[in-house]
C-alpha positions in Angstrom: -112.1 32.4 -20.1 -111.8 35.8 -18.4 -113.0 37.9 -21.3 -115.2 37.1 -24.1 -117.1 38.7 -26.9 -120.8 39.0 -26.1 -121.8 38.4 -29.6 -120.4 39.1 -33.1 -122.2 42.4 -33.5 -121.5 43.9 -30.0 -117.7 43.8 -29.7 -117.8 44.9 -26.0 -115.7 42.7 -23.7 -116.7 41.5 -20.4 -113.9 42.4 -18.0 -113.2 41.1 -14.6 -110.8 42.2 -11.8 -108.3 39.6 -13.2 -108.1 41.7 -16.3 -107.2 44.8 -14.4 -104.7 43.0 -12.3 -103.1 41.5 -15.4 -102.7 45.0 -16.9 -101.2 46.3 -13.7 -98.6 43.5 -13.6 -97.9 43.7 -17.3 -97.3 47.5 -17.1 -95.2 47.0 -14.0 -92.8 44.5 -15.6 -92.7 46.3 -18.9 -91.8 49.7 -17.4 -89.4 48.1 -15.0 -87.6 46.4 -17.9 -87.3 49.8 -19.6 -85.7 51.4 -16.6 -83.5 48.5 -15.8 -82.2 48.1 -19.4 -81.1 51.6 -19.7 -83.0 52.0 -23.0 -81.7 48.9 -24.8 -84.2 48.4 -27.6 -83.7 44.6 -27.8 -84.5 44.3 -24.1 -87.5 46.6 -24.3 -88.9 44.8 -27.4 -88.4 41.4 -25.8 -90.0 42.5 -22.5 -93.0 43.9 -24.3 -93.4 40.7 -26.4 -93.1 38.5 -23.2 -95.6 40.6 -21.2 -98.1 40.6 -24.1 -97.7 36.8 -24.4 -98.2 36.4 -20.7 -101.3 38.5 -20.2 -103.1 38.5 -23.6 -105.3 35.7 -22.6 -106.4 37.5 -19.5 -106.8 41.1 -20.6 -106.0 41.4 -24.2 -102.4 42.5 -23.5 -102.9 46.3 -23.9 -100.2 47.3 -21.4 -100.3 50.9 -22.7 -103.1 53.4 -22.2 -102.8 54.5 -25.8 -103.6 50.9 -26.9 -106.6 50.8 -24.6 -107.8 54.1 -25.9 -107.5 52.8 -29.5 -109.5 49.7 -28.5 -112.2 52.0 -27.0 -112.3 54.1 -30.1 -112.7 51.0 -32.2 -115.6 49.8 -30.1 -113.8 46.9 -28.5 -113.8 48.3 -25.0 -116.5 50.3 -23.2 -115.8 53.5 -21.3 -116.0 52.0 -17.8 -113.5 49.3 -18.7 -111.3 51.9 -20.4 -111.0 53.8 -17.1 -110.1 50.6 -15.2 -107.5 49.6 -17.7 -105.9 53.1 -17.8 -105.8 53.3 -14.0 -104.3 49.8 -13.7 -101.6 50.6 -16.4 -100.7 54.0 -14.8 -100.5 52.5 -11.3 -98.3 49.6 -12.7 -96.0 52.1 -14.3 -95.8 54.3 -11.2 -95.1 51.2 -9.0 -92.3 50.1 -11.4 -90.7 53.6 -11.2 -90.9 53.5 -7.4 -89.4 49.9 -7.3 -86.6 50.9 -9.6 -85.8 54.0 -7.6 -85.8 52.0 -4.3 -83.5 49.3 -5.9 -81.0 52.1 -6.7 -80.9 53.2 -3.1 -79.8 49.8 -1.8 
């Protein structure tokens, strides 16, 4: 298991590089689905559900920096892991935007 609760009182997760990579890939595919769908809510909701289903076991399936911030404020994520999650999610989103723009040029 990639992440685990240390004990029942300390809800801080142990996070590995796999968690950050999962968040990057999840954010990439989710943002790419948003751009590619043209804003279709059914596609966006389905993409989010699929991404969370795929990465929840690896990283918790945050996908969104706001969710990671909420987990931090709740005490489920420490500040060093919060920074890694947010950076991975933002890079995933930026990469998706770039990939979408490049696909439109071809």
